[in-house]
Structures are given as structure tokens and as C-alpha cells.
C-alpha positions in Angstrom: 18.8 -35.5 -29.5 21.5 -33.4 -27.9 19.0 -31.5 -25.8 17.5 -34.8 -24.5 20.9 -36.1 -23.7 21.9 -32.9 -21.9 18.7 -33.1 -19.8 19.6 -36.6 -18.7 23.2 -35.5 -18.0 22.3 -32.7 -15.7 20.6 -35.2 -13.4 23.7 -37.4 -13.3 24.5 -35.7 -10.0 21.0 -34.6 -8.7 22.3 -32.8 -5.5 24.6 -30.5 -7.5 21.8 -29.8 -10.0 19.2 -29.1 -7.2 21.6 -26.7 -5.4 22.3 -24.8 -8.6 18.5 -24.5 -9.4 17.7 -23.4 -5.8 20.3 -20.6 -6.0 19.2 -19.4 -9.4 15.5 -19.6 -8.3 16.2 -17.5 -5.2 18.1 -14.8 -7.1 15.5 -14.5 -9.9 12.6 -14.5 -7.3 14.1 -11.7 -5.3 14.8 -9.6 -8.4 11.3 -10.3 -9.8 9.7 -9.2 -6.6 11.8 -6.0 -6.5 11.1 -5.1 -10.1 7.3 -5.5 -9.7 7.2 -3.8 -6.3 9.2 -0.8 -7.4 7.1 -0.2 -10.5 3.7 -0.7 -8.9 4.7 1.1 -5.7 5.7 4.2 -7.7 2.7 4.1 -9.9 0.3 3.8 -7.0 2.0 6.6 -5.0 2.2 8.9 -8.0 -1.3 8.3 -9.2 -2.7 9.3 -5.8 -1.0 12.7 -5.8 -2.1 13.7 -9.2 -3.9 17.1 -8.9 -2.6 17.7 -5.4 -0.1 20.5 -5.3 -0.1 21.1 -1.5 -1.7 19.6 1.6 -2.7 21.9 4.4 -2.8 20.5 7.8 -1.7 20.7 11.5 2.0 21.2 12.3 4.0 18.1 12.7 5.8 15.6 10.5 5.3 16.6 6.8 5.6 12.9 5.7 3.0 11.9 8.3 0.6 14.5 7.0 1.0 13.3 3.4 0.7 9.6 4.4 -2.4 10.2 6.5 -4.2 12.7 4.2 -3.3 11.4 0.7 -2.6 7.7 1.2 -4.7 7.1 4.4 -2.0 4.9 5.9 -1.0 6.8 9.0 -2.5 8.8 11.9 -3.2 12.5 11.2 -0.9 15.1 12.7 -3.9 16.7 14.4 -6.8 19.0 13.5 -7.0 22.5 12.2 -9.6 25.2 12.5 -12.0 25.1 9.6 -12.4 28.9 9.7 -8.6 29.4 9.4 -8.3 26.8 6.6 -11.2 28.4 4.7 -9.2 31.7 4.4 -6.6 29.8 2.3 -9.1 27.6 0.5 -10.8 30.7 -0.9 -7.5 32.4 -2.0 -7.5 33.5 -5.7 -4.4 31.3 -6.3 -6.4 28.1 -5.4 -8.1 26.3 -8.2 -9.7 23.6 -6.1 -9.7 22.8 -2.3 -10.9 19.6 -0.9 -11.4 19.5 2.9 -11.0 16.2 4.8 -12.2 15.3 8.2 -11.2 12.0 9.9 -12.5 10.3 13.0 -14.2 6.9 12.6 -13.9 3.6 10.9 -16.1 0.7 10.0 -14.4 -2.7 10.5 -11.0 -1.2 10.0 -11.9 0.9 6.9 -11.7 4.7 7.4 -14.8 6.9 7.2 -13.8 10.2 5.6 -15.8 13.4 5.7 -15.2 15.4 2.5 -17.0 16.8 -0.5 -18.0 15.1 -3.9 -14.9 16.8 -5.4 -12.9 14.0 -3.7 -14.6 11.4 -5.9 -14.0 13.6 -9.0 -10.3 14.1 -8.1 -9.7 10.3 -8.1 -12.0 9.7 -11.1 -14.3 7.5 -9.0 -17.6 7.3 -10.9 -20.7 6.1 -9.1 -21.2 2.6 -10.2 -24.4 2.1 -8.2 -26.7 4.6 -6.5 -25.8 8.3 -6.2 -23.3 10.6 -4.4 -23.8 11.4 -0.7 -25.9 14.6 -0.1 -27.3 14.5 3.4 -25.6 13.8 6.7 -24.8 10.2 7.4 -25.3 9.2 3.8 -22.1 7.4 2.5 -20.5 6.4 -0.7 -18.5 3.1 -0.3 -15.3 2.3 -2.2 -15.4 -0.7 -4.6 -12.9 -2.8 -2.5 -15.0 -2.2 0.7 -18.3 -3.1 -1.1 -16.7 -6.3 -2.3 -15.0 -7.4 0.9 -17.8 -6.4 3.3 -20.7 -7.3 0.8 -22.3 -3.8 1.3 -25.1 -2.8 -1.0 -27.4 0.2 -1.5 -29.6 0.8 1.5 -27.4 -1.0 4.0 -26.8 0.7 7.3 -24.0 0.4 9.9 -22.5 2.1 12.9 -18.9 3.5 12.9 -16.3 2.8 15.5 -14.2 5.6 17.1 -10.7 6.2 15.8 -8.7 4.0 13.4 -9.0 0.7 15.2 -11.8 -1.7 14.3 -12.1 -2.5 18.0 -12.8 1.2 19.0 -15.9 2.4 20.8 -19.0 2.0 18.6 -21.0 5.2 17.9 -24.4 3.7 18.0 -26.4 7.0 18.3 -26.3 7.6 14.5 -26.1 5.0 11.8 -24.6 5.5 8.3 -26.7 4.6 5.2 -25.1 3.4 2.0 -26.4 5.5 -0.9 -23.7 4.9 -3.5 -20.9 2.5 -4.5 -17.9 3.9 -6.4 -16.4 2.2 -9.4 -12.9 0.7 -9.0 -10.0 3.0 -9.7 -7.0 1.2 -8.3 -6.4 4.2 -6.0 -6.9 5.0 -2.3 -10.6 5.9 -2.7 -11.4 2.2 -3.3 -10.7 1.6 0.4 -12.6 4.5 1.9 -16.1 5.3 3.1 -17.0 8.9 2.1 -19.6 11.1 3.8 -20.2 14.8 4.4 -18.0 16.7 6.8 -20.9 17.8 9.0 -21.6 14.1 9.5 -18.2 13.8 11.2 -18.8 16.9 13.2 -22.2 15.8 14.4 -21.1 12.3 15.3 -18.2 13.5 17.5 -20.0 16.5 18.9 -22.8 14.2 20.2 -20.1 11.7 21.4 -18.4 14.5 23.5 -21.8 15.6 24.9 -22.6 12.0 25.9 -19.2 11.6 27.5 -19.7 14.8 29.5 -23.1 13.6 30.6 -21.6 10.3 31.8 -19.0 12.2 33.8 -21.7 14.5 35.3 -23.8 11.5 36.3 -20.8 9.9 38.0 -20.3 13.0 40.0 -23.9 13.1 41.0 -23.7 9.6 42.3 -21.1 10.7 44.8 -22.7 14.1 45.5 -25.7 14.4 47.8 -28.8 16.0 46.3 -29.4 19.7 46.5 -30.3 20.7 50.0 -28.7 17.8 51.8 -25.5 18.0 53.9 -22.4 17.7 51.9 -23.9 18.8 48.6 -21.4 20.5 46.4 -23.0 23.2 44.2 -21.9 23.1 40.5 -22.0 26.1 38.3 -25.0 25.9 35.9 -26.6 23.2 38.0 -30.1 24.8 37.7 -29.7 25.0 34.0 -28.6 21.3 33.8 -31.6 20.2 36.0 -34.0 22.2 33.8 -32.6 20.5 30.7 -33.0 17.1 32.2 -36.5 17.6 33.7 -38.3 14.2 33.1 -41.4 16.0 31.7 -39.3 17.8 29.1 -36.8 15.1 28.3 -38.3 13.8 25.1 -39.1 17.3 23.8 -35.5 18.5 24.5 -34.1 15.4 22.8 -36.0 16.1 19.6 -34.9 19.7 19.5 -31.3 18.6 20.1 -31.3 16.2 17.1 -33.1 18.7 14.9 -30.5 21.4 15.6 -27.6 19.0 14.9 -28.8 18.3 11.3 -27.6 21.7 10.2 -24.4 22.4 12.2 -22.7 25.8 12.3 -19.2 25.7 10.8 -18.0 28.3 13.3 -15.4 26.8 15.8 -15.4 23.4 14.0 -12.2 21.6 13.0 -11.1 19.5 10.0 -8.0 17.3 9.5 -6.5 18.6 6.3 -7.1 20.2 2.9 -6.0 19.0 -0.5 -5.0 22.1 -2.6 -4.7 22.5 -6.4 -3.3 25.8 -7.6 -4.0 28.0 -10.6 -0.8 29.9 -10.0 2.2 27.6 -9.4 3.9 30.3 -7.4 1.8 29.3 -4.5 3.4 25.9 -4.4 6.8 27.6 -3.8 5.8 30.4 -1.4 2.9 29.0 0.6 4.8 26.5 2.7 7.0 29.2 4.1 4.2 31.8 4.5 1.8 29.4 6.2 4.4 28.1 8.6 5.5 31.6 9.6 2.0 33.1 10.0 -0.3 30.3 11.2 -0.3 27.2 13.4 -0.6 25.1 10.2 1.8 23.7 7.6 1.5 23.3 3.9 3.4 20.3 2.4 4.2 19.3 -1.1 3.3 15.6 -1.7 5.7 15.4 -4.6 8.7 16.3 -2.4 7.7 14.0 0.4 7.0 11.0 -2.0 10.3 11.5 -3.6 12.0 11.5 -0.2 10.0 8.3 0.8 11.0 6.5 -2.5 14.6 7.5 -2.0 14.5 6.0 1.5 13.0 2.8 0.2 15.5 2.9 -2.7 18.4 2.2 -0.3 16.8 -1.0 0.9 15.7 -2.0 -2.6 19.2 -1.5 -4.0 20.7 -3.6 -1.1 18.3 -6.4 -1.8 19.0 -6.2 -5.5 22.8 -6.4 -4.9 22.1 -9.4 -2.7 20.1 -11.1 -5.5 22.9 -10.4 -8.0 25.4 -11.9 -5.5 23.3 -15.1 -5.2 23.0 -15.3 -9.0 26.8 -15.1 -9.2 27.2 -17.8 -6.6 24.7 -20.0 -8.6 26.9 -19.4 -11.7 30.0 -20.5 -9.8 28.0 -23.5 -8.6 27.1 -24.5 -12.2 30.7 -24.0 -13.2 32.0 -26.3 -10.5 29.4 -28.9 -11.2 30.2 -29.0 -14.9 34.0 -28.9 -14.4 34.2 -31.6 -11.8 31.9 -34.0 -13.8 33.9 -33.3 -17.0 36.7 -35.7 -15.8 34.2 -38.4 -15.1 32.5 -38.0 -18.5 35.6 -38.0 -20.7 35.0 -41.5 -21.7 31.4 -40.7 -22.6 32.6 -37.7 -24.8 35.2 -39.9 -26.4 32.7 -42.6 -27.3 30.4 -39.9 -28.7 33.2 -38.7 -31.0 34.0 -42.3 -32.1 30.3 -42.7 -33.0 30.4 -39.6 -35.2 29.8 -36.7 -32.9 31.6 -33.5 -33.9 33.6 -31.3 -31.6 31.1 -28.5 -31.9 28.3 -30.9 -30.8 30.3 -31.7 -27.6 30.7 -28.0 -26.9 27.0 -27.5 -27.5 26.1 -30.4 -25.2 27.9 -28.8 -22.2 26.5 -25.4 -23.1 22.9 -26.8 -23.3 23.3 -28.5 -19.9 24.2 -25.2 -18.3 21.5 -23.2 -20.2 18.8 -25.8 -19.2 19.7 -25.3 -15.6 19.4 -21.5 -16.0 16.1 -21.7 -17.9 14.6 -24.0 -15.2 15.9 -21.7 -12.4 14.5 -18.6 -14.2 11.0 -20.2 -14.6 10.9 -21.4 -11.0 12.2 -18.0 -9.8 9.6 -16.1 -11.8 6.8 -18.2 -10.3 8.2 -18.0 -6.8 8.6 -14.2 -7.1 5.0 -13.8 -7.9 3.8 -16.1 -5.1 5.9 -14.0 -2.7 4.3 -10.8 -4.2 0.9 -12.3 -3.5 1.8 -12.8 0.1 3.3 -9.3 0.4 0.1 -7.9 -1.3 -2.1 -9.7 1.1 -0.2 -8.4 4.1 0.0 -4.8 2.7 -3.7 -4.8 1.9 -4.6 -5.9 5.5 -2.3 -3.3 7.1 -2.2 -0.4 4.6 -5.1 -1.1 2.2 -2.5 -1.3 -0.5 -2.5 -4.2 -3.0 -0.1 -5.3 -5.8 -0.8 -7.2 -9.0 1.4 -10.4 -9.1 0.2 -11.2 -12.6 1.7 -8.2 -14.3 4.7 -8.8 -16.6 7.3 -6.1 -17.1 8.7 -7.5 -20.4 11.5 -5.0 -20.7 13.1 -5.6 -17.2 12.2 -9.2 -16.9 13.5 -9.8 -20.4 16.8 -8.3 -19.4 16.8 -10.5 -16.3 16.3 -13.6 -18.5 19.2 -12.6 -20.7 21.3 -12.0 -17.6 20.4 -15.5 -16.3 21.4 -17.0 -19.7 24.6 -15.1 -19.7 25.5 -16.5 -16.2 24.9 -20.0 -17.6 27.0 -19.3 -20.7 29.9 -18.0 -18.7 29.7 -20.9 -16.2 29.8 -23.4 -19.0 32.4 -21.7 -21.2 35.6 -23.3 -19.7 34.1 -26.9 -19.4 32.7 -26.6 -22.9 36.0 -25.6 -24.4 37.8 -28.4 -22.6 35.2 -30.8 -24.1 35.8 -29.3 -27.5 39.6 -30.0 -27.4 39.3 -33.4 -25.8 42.0 -35.9 -27.0 40.0 -39.0 -28.1 43.0 -41.4 -28.5 44.5 -40.5 -25.2 41.2 -40.7 -23.4 40.4 -44.1 -24.8 43.9 -45.4 -24.1 43.6 -44.5 -20.4 40.1 -45.9 -20.3 
């Protein structure tokens, strides 16, 4: 009965009630988003660096190397010589070395040249088909298979670089031979193939580009023997290679040789290293930086630095949310205190009809707590809607998704208790005044 009466009373002045609910909803929503983001962000970042002690790559920004090689959300710092990297990959300290080679994408999803160890590192079992074995065979991450509706046996052409609008490499097509099971990690948004596939694709692309440049020069250069002809070194060799009678035969030889490319002189993007001896984690970054043109970076250090940078902004938003919650508490207090004078007659009549002092105190308290409960529910829902929008944007830009349906009972429970505390403190003074209300004096003035 008291609860029903309290619910009707809070709508006695609807504008004050709506303002208080909006402020509480905003504060709870911001804190809810921050709690979920912080937890899931750290989990995703930490799960992706499990088993990676150092990342070997080109010199540049250490954080950029980690983001591009481990999380696939930034451009690489450059390429490194495979021969140079192999010296460190075969070191006795190294337990496992996984080379990576970037270059192309398919509809915005990266095509990554690597070894089957990459799938094993992320615990990505083959849900359908088999692992890649030959050049231009690919294993597709679960998210890509779902979004692009790819299945075993499908073929596609990659586009150059990271942008989906890049130049299409239509001289070789990729064939889907496997689809990986979902892991919740970065591998879900990658297309994996052999490293020679990346080498062959780009080596052919470079040759075609050089041929186009040569043909353009020929268009502006008179033929051999005519006035104004400029002789180019190796011209006889080039003409021999492009003899119309031998064109088809030469093309077949060219493709056949490319299927087994020589590693000498080739480049990769980075290497993920796991050590047997942890001393390598401490000593290798300095040794490699001093003696090579490469760098070795610890993902744990860079991730901690990144989280600490994010932490400044997260704390600022959290303090803002607490400030809004404090303002909402003041708003509830003002609403209850100002309406208390107008409701003195109501409280006096309740006392005359048998209501006890403690019931009047409880009535005011319940009104405040109802506002807080409604604000908390709306804030929790709004926070998860906001996280869905953030997740959609992050997935499109960074292939990173968040789960809005997760409940962190410990932290969200504390948030609920904090919200209730704000309501209790806001109603304390008005409730005490209602408790000590002088019935006879109030009725006399009425």
C-alpha cells in the first residue's frame, strides 16, 4: 500500500521526476559502458598475446608493430629480410617462431601469410575442411565466413593493401579449403594462407607493373633501327622473352617456376616469438636493436602502456559519471524537500487515519528509492544499447567486437548499491522532517 502511494506521489510533479531519472540514467549508463568496455577490452588484448613473448619486425614505433602484427589493427612498420629473421627464429632460446607476411585484403579483411602454427597458437580448430597446404589455399576465420557467406571451395581475388578499394590482383585467385572455429580472438577476422602465396602474388604484381612501364616507354620510343630510337640495356633479352611464337611457352614456364619460390632475398612483415629461456625476453630487444635493422618488442609492455593511456580517459569519464550521479542525488533531494511543504496536509491526514511516524519516513524513502531503481534499470539498458553501437563501429573499423549481454555481477552490484545509497542520502533529511511532523500545528494552519 505504501509503495503504491509512493509511486503515485513521485509523479505529483512529473518534470522533477523525469529530470531526476534522466540524470540517474545517464550516470548509470556511462559507468555500465565503462565497466563492460574495460573488462572485455583487457580480456581481448591479453588473450591475443598469450604465448607471444616478443615480436620481431622492422624498426619504427613499437606500439605500431604490436598493433599491426598481433591485433591486426594498424599498418605494419615495414618489412624485414626473411634470411635475417630466420637466424633469430632458429636460435636455441626460441621455442616457437611464427612468421607473418601481409599484403592484401578481401573486402576489407586481411589476407595473412603464415604457417599452421598460427592457428594452433590461437586455438582455432578447423570446423570445416582442412588447413591450407598449397599456395593460394586459404583458411577463413569464423567471423569472415559468416559475414561474407564463404564456404569450402569458394574462390576470390584479393585487393592490394589494407583498403577494400585497392587494386585487385586478378592473376591468381584464392581457394577456400578450411573454415576455422570461433575463438573470440583476432584469428576470427583473418584469411590465412602460406607465405609463398604472398610472395608469389606480389612478385607477379611487380613484374606486371614493370612490363606496363616498359610498354609505355616503347609507345614513345621508335622501334629498333629507326631514327630517334633509344637503346635500353637488355632490350634483346626482353624482345626474345616476348617473341610472339614463344609467348605461351614462356608464360607456362613462368607460372610453373613461381609455384616453388626461393626464399632467398624474400621479405616478411614480422615474427611472433615464444622462448624456452626467458632471458631472451630481457636481452634480445637491446641486442637486436644494436646489431640489426630490426626491433624486438614485448607485447606485454606495449599493451600495459596502451591500457594505461586508455585508463586516463576511462577514469575521467568515470569521474564525470559519478559527478552526474551526485547531481541526480541533489535533484532528488530538492524535489522531495520542496514538495514536502506542499504535502504536509497529506502527511497529517495520514497520521490522523492511523499511519505511524515510521510509515511516513518509509513513504519518503521509498519514493526516493523508486526513482533510483527506475534510473538504474534504464541506465543499465541504455548502457548496453550504447555498447552495441560502440561494438558495431569497432567491428567495422578494427574488427573488434564487444558483448553487450555480459553481466559483471560484482561491479554492477556495487553500482546498484551506490545508486541506492544516493537515493537514501537524498531522502534522509525530507524523511526525518516527515517523521517529526507536528500534526496539530499542521492541521490548525490548514
